[in-house]
PQR file with spaces between the fields and no chain letter, atoms N, CA, C, O and H, PARSE charges and radii, in Angstrom:
ATOM       1  N    MET     1      62.422  -34.743  174.176 -0.4000 1.5000
ATOM       2  CA   MET     1      62.174  -35.807  175.139 -0.0000 2.0000
ATOM       3  C    MET     1      63.121  -35.646  176.327  0.5500 1.7000
ATOM       4  O    MET     1      64.316  -35.392  176.173 -0.5500 1.4000
ATOM       5  N    SER     2      62.565  -35.798  177.468 -0.4000 1.5000
ATOM       6  CA   SER     2      63.381  -35.701  178.669 -0.0000 2.0000
ATOM       7  C    SER     2      63.946  -37.082  179.032  0.5500 1.7000
ATOM       8  O    SER     2      63.588  -38.092  178.428 -0.5500 1.4000
ATOM       9  H    SER     2      61.595  -36.005  177.594  0.4000 1.0000
ATOM      10  N    ARG     3      64.798  -37.098  179.987 -0.4000 1.5000
ATOM      11  CA   ARG     3      65.389  -38.372  180.425 -0.0000 2.0000
ATOM      12  C    ARG     3      64.318  -39.299  180.983  0.5500 1.7000
ATOM      13  O    ARG     3      64.394  -40.515  180.809 -0.5500 1.4000
ATOM      14  H    ARG     3      65.089  -36.277  180.477  0.4000 1.0000
ATOM      15  N    THR     4      63.340  -38.740  181.640 -0.4000 1.5000
ATOM      16  CA   THR     4      62.249  -39.545  182.187 -0.0000 2.0000
ATOM      17  C    THR     4      61.467  -40.221  181.067  0.5500 1.7000
ATOM      18  O    THR     4      61.125  -41.399  181.168 -0.5500 1.4000
ATOM      19  H    THR     4      63.278  -37.752  181.781  0.4000 1.0000
ATOM      20  N    ASP     5      61.186  -39.479  180.004 -0.4000 1.5000
ATOM      21  CA   ASP     5      60.466  -40.059  178.861 -0.0000 2.0000
ATOM      22  C    ASP     5      61.255  -41.193  178.222  0.5500 1.7000
ATOM      23  O    ASP     5      60.693  -42.231  177.872 -0.5500 1.4000
ATOM      24  H    ASP     5      61.464  -38.522  179.923  0.4000 1.0000
ATOM      25  N    ILE     6      62.534  -40.994  178.075 -0.4000 1.5000
ATOM      26  CA   ILE     6      63.386  -42.027  177.475 -0.0000 2.0000
ATOM      27  C    ILE     6      63.439  -43.260  178.374  0.5500 1.7000
ATOM      28  O    ILE     6      63.391  -44.390  177.888 -0.5500 1.4000
ATOM      29  H    ILE     6      62.991  -40.150  178.359  0.4000 1.0000
ATOM      30  N    ALA     7      63.537  -43.042  179.673 -0.4000 1.5000
ATOM      31  CA   ALA     7      63.572  -44.161  180.617 -0.0000 2.0000
ATOM      32  C    ALA     7      62.257  -44.944  180.571  0.5500 1.7000
ATOM      33  O    ALA     7      62.264  -46.175  180.553 -0.5500 1.4000
ATOM      34  H    ALA     7      63.576  -42.124  180.068  0.4000 1.0000
ATOM      35  N    LEU     8      61.136  -44.230  180.553 -0.4000 1.5000
ATOM      36  CA   LEU     8      59.840  -44.907  180.473 -0.0000 2.0000
ATOM      37  C    LEU     8      59.683  -45.657  179.162  0.5500 1.7000
ATOM      38  O    LEU     8      59.144  -46.764  179.142 -0.5500 1.4000
ATOM      39  H    LEU     8      61.131  -43.231  180.568  0.4000 1.0000
ATOM      40  N    LEU     9      60.144  -45.074  178.075 -0.4000 1.5000
ATOM      41  CA   LEU     9      60.090  -45.734  176.776 -0.0000 2.0000
ATOM      42  C    LEU     9      60.941  -47.001  176.769  0.5500 1.7000
ATOM      43  O    LEU     9      60.535  -48.025  176.219 -0.5500 1.4000
ATOM      44  H    LEU     9      60.582  -44.175  178.091  0.4000 1.0000
ATOM      45  N    ALA    10      62.112  -46.928  177.377 -0.4000 1.5000
ATOM      46  CA   ALA    10      62.989  -48.096  177.449 -0.0000 2.0000
ATOM      47  C    ALA    10      62.350  -49.208  178.283  0.5500 1.7000
ATOM      48  O    ALA    10      62.418  -50.379  177.909 -0.5500 1.4000
ATOM      49  H    ALA    10      62.441  -46.097  177.824  0.4000 1.0000
ATOM      50  N    VAL    11      61.741  -48.854  179.389 -0.4000 1.5000
ATOM      51  CA   VAL    11      61.075  -49.846  180.239 -0.0000 2.0000
ATOM      52  C    VAL    11      59.892  -50.470  179.501  0.5500 1.7000
ATOM      53  O    VAL    11      59.701  -51.685  179.546 -0.5500 1.4000
ATOM      54  H    VAL    11      61.686  -47.903  179.692  0.4000 1.0000
ATOM      55  N    ALA    12      59.111  -49.652  178.831 -0.4000 1.5000
ATOM      56  CA   ALA    12      57.966  -50.166  178.083 -0.0000 2.0000
ATOM      57  C    ALA    12      58.420  -51.077  176.949  0.5500 1.7000
ATOM      58  O    ALA    12      57.795  -52.109  176.702 -0.5500 1.4000
ATOM      59  H    ALA    12      59.267  -48.665  178.794  0.4000 1.0000
ATOM      60  N    ALA    13      59.492  -50.713  176.259 -0.4000 1.5000
ATOM      61  CA   ALA    13      60.018  -51.555  175.178 -0.0000 2.0000
ATOM      62  C    ALA    13      60.524  -52.878  175.737  0.5500 1.7000
ATOM      63  O    ALA    13      60.290  -53.928  175.138 -0.5500 1.4000
ATOM      64  H    ALA    13      59.999  -49.875  176.460  0.4000 1.0000
ATOM      65  N    TYR    14      61.204  -52.845  176.861 -0.4000 1.5000
ATOM      66  CA   TYR    14      61.696  -54.074  177.490 -0.0000 2.0000
ATOM      67  C    TYR    14      60.537  -54.997  177.858  0.5500 1.7000
ATOM      68  O    TYR    14      60.587  -56.198  177.589 -0.5500 1.4000
ATOM      69  H    TYR    14      61.394  -51.992  177.347  0.4000 1.0000
ATOM      70  N    ILE    15      59.505  -54.442  178.466 -0.4000 1.5000
ATOM      71  CA   ILE    15      58.345  -55.250  178.856 -0.0000 2.0000
ATOM      72  C    ILE    15      57.662  -55.838  177.621  0.5500 1.7000
ATOM      73  O    ILE    15      57.254  -57.000  177.628 -0.5500 1.4000
ATOM      74  H    ILE    15      59.465  -53.466  178.684  0.4000 1.0000
ATOM      75  N    ALA    16      57.541  -55.033  176.562 -0.4000 1.5000
ATOM      76  CA   ALA    16      56.903  -55.517  175.335 -0.0000 2.0000
ATOM      77  C    ALA    16      57.704  -56.655  174.709  0.5500 1.7000
ATOM      78  O    ALA    16      57.133  -57.658  174.282 -0.5500 1.4000
ATOM      79  H    ALA    16      57.872  -54.090  176.556  0.4000 1.0000
ATOM      80  N    VAL    17      59.010  -56.500  174.657 -0.4000 1.5000
ATOM      81  CA   VAL    17      59.852  -57.550  174.060 -0.0000 2.0000
ATOM      82  C    VAL    17      59.803  -58.820  174.904  0.5500 1.7000
ATOM      83  O    VAL    17      59.682  -59.916  174.356 -0.5500 1.4000
ATOM      84  H    VAL    17      59.474  -55.685  175.004  0.4000 1.0000
ATOM      85  N    MET    18      59.894  -58.696  176.203 -0.4000 1.5000
ATOM      86  CA   MET    18      59.858  -59.876  177.063 -0.0000 2.0000
ATOM      87  C    MET    18      58.509  -60.592  176.981  0.5500 1.7000
ATOM      88  O    MET    18      58.455  -61.822  177.010 -0.5500 1.4000
ATOM      89  H    MET    18      59.992  -57.806  176.648  0.4000 1.0000
ATOM      90  N    THR    19      57.430  -59.831  176.880 -0.4000 1.5000
ATOM      91  CA   THR    19      56.114  -60.436  176.728 -0.0000 2.0000
ATOM      92  C    THR    19      56.006  -61.184  175.408  0.5500 1.7000
ATOM      93  O    THR    19      55.477  -62.295  175.361 -0.5500 1.4000
ATOM      94  H    THR    19      57.473  -58.832  176.857  0.4000 1.0000
ATOM      95  N    LEU    20      56.502  -60.586  174.348 -0.4000 1.5000
ATOM      96  CA   LEU    20      56.488  -61.237  173.040 -0.0000 2.0000
ATOM      97  C    LEU    20      57.313  -62.518  173.046  0.5500 1.7000
ATOM      98  O    LEU    20      56.905  -63.526  172.470 -0.5500 1.4000
ATOM      99  H    LEU    20      56.932  -59.684  174.386  0.4000 1.0000
ATOM     100  N    VAL    21      58.462  -62.480  173.692 -0.4000 1.5000
ATOM     101  CA   VAL    21      59.310  -63.673  173.777 -0.0000 2.0000
ATOM     102  C    VAL    21      58.588  -64.789  174.524  0.5500 1.7000
ATOM     103  O    VAL    21      58.637  -65.947  174.108 -0.5500 1.4000
ATOM     104  H    VAL    21      58.794  -61.661  174.160  0.4000 1.0000
ATOM     105  N    ARG    22      57.928  -64.456  175.608 -0.4000 1.5000
ATOM     106  CA   ARG    22      57.194  -65.475  176.370 -0.0000 2.0000
ATOM     107  C    ARG    22      56.043  -66.059  175.556  0.5500 1.7000
ATOM     108  O    ARG    22      55.812  -67.268  175.584 -0.5500 1.4000
ATOM     109  H    ARG    22      57.888  -63.516  175.947  0.4000 1.0000
ATOM     110  N    LEU    23      55.326  -65.209  174.837 -0.4000 1.5000
ATOM     111  CA   LEU    23      54.237  -65.709  174.002 -0.0000 2.0000
ATOM     112  C    LEU    23      54.755  -66.628  172.900  0.5500 1.7000
ATOM     113  O    LEU    23      54.168  -67.676  172.631 -0.5500 1.4000
ATOM     114  H    LEU    23      55.514  -64.227  174.815  0.4000 1.0000
ATOM     115  N    MET    24      55.848  -66.234  172.269 -0.4000 1.5000
ATOM     116  CA   MET    24      56.418  -67.041  171.199 -0.0000 2.0000
ATOM     117  C    MET    24      56.944  -68.373  171.736  0.5500 1.7000
ATOM     118  O    MET    24      56.808  -69.404  171.078 -0.5500 1.4000
ATOM     119  H    MET    24      56.324  -65.383  172.488  0.4000 1.0000
ATOM     120  N    LYS    25      57.533  -68.356  172.911 -0.4000 1.5000
ATOM     121  CA   LYS    25      58.036  -69.588  173.511 -0.0000 2.0000
ATOM     122  C    LYS    25      56.883  -70.537  173.857  0.5500 1.7000
ATOM     123  O    LYS    25      56.980  -71.745  173.643 -0.5500 1.4000
ATOM     124  H    LYS    25      57.644  -67.519  173.446  0.4000 1.0000
ATOM     125  N    GLY    26      55.809  -69.988  174.385 -0.4000 1.5000
ATOM     126  CA   GLY    26      54.638  -70.815  174.681 -0.0000 2.0000
ATOM     127  C    GLY    26      54.034  -71.419  173.425  0.5500 1.7000
ATOM     128  O    GLY    26      53.641  -72.586  173.422 -0.5500 1.4000
ATOM     129  H    GLY    26      55.729  -69.007  174.559  0.4000 1.0000
ATOM     130  N    ARG    27      53.959  -70.638  172.368 -0.4000 1.5000
ATOM     131  CA   ARG    27      53.434  -71.138  171.087 -0.0000 2.0000
ATOM     132  C    ARG    27      54.332  -72.228  170.522  0.5500 1.7000
ATOM     133  O    ARG    27      53.851  -73.241  170.016 -0.5500 1.4000
ATOM     134  H    ARG    27      54.278  -69.690  172.371  0.4000 1.0000
ATOM     135  N    ARG    28      55.656  -72.011  170.613 -0.4000 1.5000
ATOM     136  CA   ARG    28      56.602  -73.018  170.130 -0.0000 2.0000
ATOM     137  C    ARG    28      56.457  -74.318  170.906  0.5500 1.7000
ATOM     138  O    ARG    28      56.453  -75.395  170.310 -0.5500 1.4000
ATOM     139  H    ARG    28      56.047  -71.188  171.024  0.4000 1.0000
ATOM     140  N    ASP    29      56.338  -74.233  172.218 -0.4000 1.5000
ATOM     141  CA   ASP    29      56.196  -75.434  173.038 -0.0000 2.0000
ATOM     142  C    ASP    29      54.916  -76.182  172.693  0.5500 1.7000
ATOM     143  O    ASP    29      54.894  -77.413  172.669 -0.5500 1.4000
ATOM     144  H    ASP    29      56.341  -73.358  172.702  0.4000 1.0000
ATOM     145  N    THR    30      53.848  -75.431  172.425 -0.4000 1.5000
ATOM     146  CA   THR    30      52.584  -76.055  172.032 -0.0000 2.0000
ATOM     147  C    THR    30      52.724  -76.771  170.694  0.5500 1.7000
ATOM     148  O    THR    30      52.255  -77.899  170.539 -0.5500 1.4000
ATOM     149  H    THR    30      53.865  -74.431  172.445  0.4000 1.0000
ATOM     150  N    LEU    31      53.361  -76.128  169.738 -0.4000 1.5000
ATOM     151  CA   LEU    31      53.554  -76.744  168.424 -0.0000 2.0000
ATOM     152  C    LEU    31      54.444  -77.969  168.506  0.5500 1.7000
ATOM     153  O    LEU    31      54.162  -78.978  167.859 -0.5500 1.4000
ATOM     154  H    LEU    31      53.742  -75.212  169.863  0.4000 1.0000
ATOM     155  N    VAL    32      55.506  -77.904  169.282 -0.4000 1.5000
ATOM     156  CA   VAL    32      56.404  -79.055  169.433 -0.0000 2.0000
ATOM     157  C    VAL    32      55.662  -80.223  170.066  0.5500 1.7000
ATOM     158  O    VAL    32      55.824  -81.363  169.632 -0.5500 1.4000
ATOM     159  H    VAL    32      55.735  -77.085  169.807  0.4000 1.0000
ATOM     160  N    ALA    33      54.864  -79.962  171.067 -0.4000 1.5000
ATOM     161  CA   ALA    33      54.096  -81.026  171.711 -0.0000 2.0000
ATOM     162  C    ALA    33      53.092  -81.636  170.738  0.5500 1.7000
ATOM     163  O    ALA    33      52.904  -82.852  170.723 -0.5500 1.4000
ATOM     164  H    ALA    33      54.732  -79.035  171.419  0.4000 1.0000
ATOM     165  N    ASP    34      52.450  -80.805  169.933 -0.4000 1.5000
ATOM     166  CA   ASP    34      51.487  -81.304  168.947 -0.0000 2.0000
ATOM     167  C    ASP    34      52.171  -82.179  167.901  0.5500 1.7000
ATOM     168  O    ASP    34      51.671  -83.254  167.570 -0.5500 1.4000
ATOM     169  H    ASP    34      52.603  -79.817  169.946  0.4000 1.0000
ATOM     170  N    VAL    35      53.293  -81.732  167.388 -0.4000 1.5000
ATOM     171  CA   VAL    35      54.028  -82.521  166.395 -0.0000 2.0000
ATOM     172  C    VAL    35      54.523  -83.822  167.021  0.5500 1.7000
ATOM     173  O    VAL    35      54.487  -84.869  166.374 -0.5500 1.4000
ATOM     174  H    VAL    35      53.699  -80.858  167.657  0.4000 1.0000
ATOM     175  N    GLN    36      54.975  -83.772  168.245 -0.4000 1.5000
ATOM     176  CA   GLN    36      55.447  -84.982  168.921 -0.0000 2.0000
ATOM     177  C    GLN    36      54.310  -85.991  169.085  0.5500 1.7000
ATOM     178  O    GLN    36      54.520  -87.192  168.914 -0.5500 1.4000
ATOM     179  H    GLN    36      55.004  -82.921  168.771  0.4000 1.0000
ATOM     180  N    ARG    37      53.113  -85.514  169.414 -0.4000 1.5000
ATOM     181  CA   ARG    37      51.951  -86.418  169.521 -0.0000 2.0000
ATOM     182  C    ARG    37      51.640  -87.043  168.169  0.5500 1.7000
ATOM     183  O    ARG    37      51.326  -88.231  168.092 -0.5500 1.4000
ATOM     184  H    ARG    37      52.942  -84.539  169.552  0.4000 1.0000
ATOM     185  N    GLN    38      51.725  -86.250  167.102 -0.4000 1.5000
ATOM     186  CA   GLN    38      51.460  -86.786  165.770 -0.0000 2.0000
ATOM     187  C    GLN    38      52.492  -87.831  165.381  0.5500 1.7000
ATOM     188  O    GLN    38      52.141  -88.867  164.817 -0.5500 1.4000
ATOM     189  H    GLN    38      51.980  -85.285  167.165  0.4000 1.0000
ATOM     190  N    VAL    39      53.750  -87.575  165.674 -0.4000 1.5000
ATOM     191  CA   VAL    39      54.810  -88.541  165.362 -0.0000 2.0000
ATOM     192  C    VAL    39      54.595  -89.822  166.142  0.5500 1.7000
ATOM     193  O    VAL    39      54.703  -90.914  165.584 -0.5500 1.4000
ATOM     194  H    VAL    39      54.035  -86.733  166.133  0.4000 1.0000
ATOM     195  N    ASP    40      54.295  -89.704  167.414 -0.4000 1.5000
ATOM     196  CA   ASP    40      54.049  -90.888  168.233 -0.0000 2.0000
ATOM     197  C    ASP    40      52.848  -91.675  167.720  0.5500 1.7000
ATOM     198  O    ASP    40      52.869  -92.906  167.706 -0.5500 1.4000
ATOM     199  H    ASP    40      54.207  -88.817  167.867  0.4000 1.0000
ATOM     200  N    ALA    41      51.801  -90.968  167.300 -0.4000 1.5000
ATOM     201  CA   ALA    41      50.607  -91.646  166.788 -0.0000 2.0000
ATOM     202  C    ALA    41      50.927  -92.385  165.493  0.5500 1.7000
ATOM     203  O    ALA    41      50.475  -93.514  165.301 -0.5500 1.4000
ATOM     204  H    ALA    41      51.783  -89.968  167.311  0.4000 1.0000
ATOM     205  N    ARG    42      51.687  -91.774  164.617 -0.4000 1.5000
ATOM     206  CA   ARG    42      52.041  -92.436  163.355 -0.0000 2.0000
ATOM     207  C    ARG    42      52.966  -93.616  163.587  0.5500 1.7000
ATOM     208  O    ARG    42      52.831  -94.648  162.929 -0.5500 1.4000
ATOM     209  H    ARG    42      52.054  -90.857  164.773  0.4000 1.0000
ATOM     210  N    ARG    43      53.884  -93.480  164.496 -0.4000 1.5000
ATOM     211  CA   ARG    43      54.762  -94.614  164.815 -0.0000 2.0000
ATOM     212  C    ARG    43      53.952  -95.760  165.388  0.5500 1.7000
ATOM     213  O    ARG    43      54.209  -96.923  165.077 -0.5500 1.4000
ATOM     214  H    ARG    43      53.994  -92.641  165.030  0.4000 1.0000
ATOM     215  N    GLY    44      52.973  -95.437  166.224 -0.4000 1.5000
ATOM     216  CA   GLY    44      52.110  -96.466  166.808 -0.0000 2.0000
ATOM     217  C    GLY    44      51.279  -97.166  165.754  0.5500 1.7000
ATOM     218  O    GLY    44      51.017  -98.363  165.878 -0.5500 1.4000
ATOM     219  H    GLY    44      52.764  -94.493  166.476  0.4000 1.0000
ATOM     220  N    GLN    45      50.858  -96.459  164.723 -0.4000 1.5000
ATOM     221  CA   GLN    45      50.057  -97.057  163.661 -0.0000 2.0000
ATOM     222  C    GLN    45      50.915  -97.921  162.746  0.5500 1.7000
ATOM     223  O    GLN    45      50.458  -98.966  162.284 -0.5500 1.4000
ATOM     224  H    GLN    45      51.071  -95.487  164.622  0.4000 1.0000
ATOM     225  N    LYS    46      52.137  -97.511  162.478 -0.4000 1.5000
ATOM     226  CA   LYS    46      52.979  -98.225  161.530 -0.0000 2.0000
ATOM     227  C    LYS    46      53.563  -99.495  162.121  0.5500 1.7000
ATOM     228  O    LYS    46      53.737 -100.472  161.392 -0.5500 1.4000
ATOM     229  H    LYS    46      52.508  -96.661  162.852  0.4000 1.0000
ATOM     230  N    ARG    47      53.867  -99.525  163.387 -0.4000 1.5000
ATOM     231  CA   ARG    47      54.513 -100.691  163.994 -0.0000 2.0000
ATOM     232  C    ARG    47      53.663 -101.959  163.889  0.5500 1.7000
ATOM     233  O    ARG    47      54.188 -102.992  163.474 -0.5500 1.4000
ATOM     234  H    ARG    47      53.725  -98.732  163.980  0.4000 1.0000
ATOM     235  N    PRO    48      52.389 -101.929  164.243 -0.5600 1.5000
ATOM     236  CA   PRO    48      51.613 -103.170  164.112  0.2800 2.0000
ATOM     237  C    PRO    48      51.500 -103.643  162.663  0.5500 1.7000
ATOM     238  O    PRO    48      51.483 -104.848  162.412 -0.5500 1.4000
ATOM     239  N    ALA    49      51.423 -102.727  161.718 -0.4000 1.5000
ATOM     240  CA   ALA    49      51.317 -103.107  160.312 -0.0000 2.0000
ATOM     241  C    ALA    49      52.583 -103.833  159.874  0.5500 1.7000
ATOM     242  O    ALA    49      52.501 -104.802  159.119 -0.5500 1.4000
ATOM     243  H    ALA    49      51.436 -101.748  161.922  0.4000 1.0000
ATOM     244  N    LYS    50      53.726 -103.398  160.318 -0.4000 1.5000
ATOM     245  CA   LYS    50      54.982 -104.038  159.946 -0.0000 2.0000
ATOM     246  C    LYS    50      55.102 -105.422  160.583  0.5500 1.7000
ATOM     247  O    LYS    50      55.584 -106.359  159.946 -0.5500 1.4000
ATOM     248  H    LYS    50      53.794 -102.611  160.931  0.4000 1.0000
ATOM     249  N    THR    51      54.675 -105.552  161.817 -0.4000 1.5000
ATOM     250  CA   THR    51      54.793 -106.869  162.469 -0.0000 2.0000
ATOM     251  C    THR    51      53.811 -107.856  161.841  0.5500 1.7000
ATOM     252  O    THR    51      54.104 -109.049  161.777 -0.5500 1.4000
ATOM     253  H    THR    51      54.284 -104.792  162.335  0.4000 1.0000
ATOM     254  N    GLN    52      52.658 -107.388  161.379 -0.4000 1.5000
ATOM     255  CA   GLN    52      51.716 -108.276  160.716 -0.0000 2.0000
ATOM     256  C    GLN    52      52.256 -108.735  159.374  0.5500 1.7000
ATOM     257  O    GLN    52      52.053 -109.888  158.992 -0.5500 1.4000
ATOM     258  H    GLN    52      52.419 -106.418  161.431  0.4000 1.0000
ATOM     259  N    ASP    53      52.945 -107.851  158.646 -0.4000 1.5000
ATOM     260  CA   ASP    53      53.508 -108.233  157.362 -0.0000 2.0000
ATOM     261  C    ASP    53      54.589 -109.297  157.538  0.5500 1.7000
ATOM     262  O    ASP    53      54.682 -110.217  156.725 -0.5500 1.4000
ATOM     263  H    ASP    53      53.110 -106.915  158.956  0.4000 1.0000
ATOM     264  N    LYS    54      55.388 -109.189  158.565 -0.4000 1.5000
ATOM     265  CA   LYS    54      56.453 -110.164  158.793 -0.0000 2.0000
ATOM     266  C    LYS    54      55.869 -111.520  159.190  0.5500 1.7000
ATOM     267  O    LYS    54      56.413 -112.561  158.822 -0.5500 1.4000
ATOM     268  H    LYS    54      55.311 -108.442  159.225  0.4000 1.0000
ATOM     269  N    ALA    55      54.779 -111.511  159.929 -0.4000 1.5000
ATOM     270  CA   ALA    55      54.170 -112.751  160.379 -0.0000 2.0000
ATOM     271  C    ALA    55      53.468 -113.474  159.236  0.5500 1.7000
ATOM     272  O    ALA    55      53.359 -114.700  159.256 -0.5500 1.4000
ATOM     273  H    ALA    55      54.337 -110.665  160.227  0.4000 1.0000
ATOM     274  N    ALA    56      52.999 -112.743  158.258 -0.4000 1.5000
ATOM     275  CA   ALA    56      52.236 -113.359  157.165 -0.0000 2.0000
ATOM     276  C    ALA    56      53.076 -114.049  156.149  0.5500 1.7000
ATOM     277  O    ALA    56      52.548 -114.603  155.185 -0.5500 1.4000
ATOM     278  H    ALA    56      53.088 -111.747  158.242  0.4000 1.0000
C-alpha cells in the first residue's frame, strides 16, 4: 500500500465513522422524544384519576 492508499483509507474510515455517529445520534434523539411523549401521556392520564379519587 502506498501513502496515497493509506490516506484515502483513513479519509474513508473517518467519513464512515462520522456518518455512523450522526445516524446513531438521530436515532437516539428520536427514541428519547418518543419515550418523553409516552411519559407525558401517562402522567396526563394518571393525574385526573388521582384528583378524582381525592374528591370522592
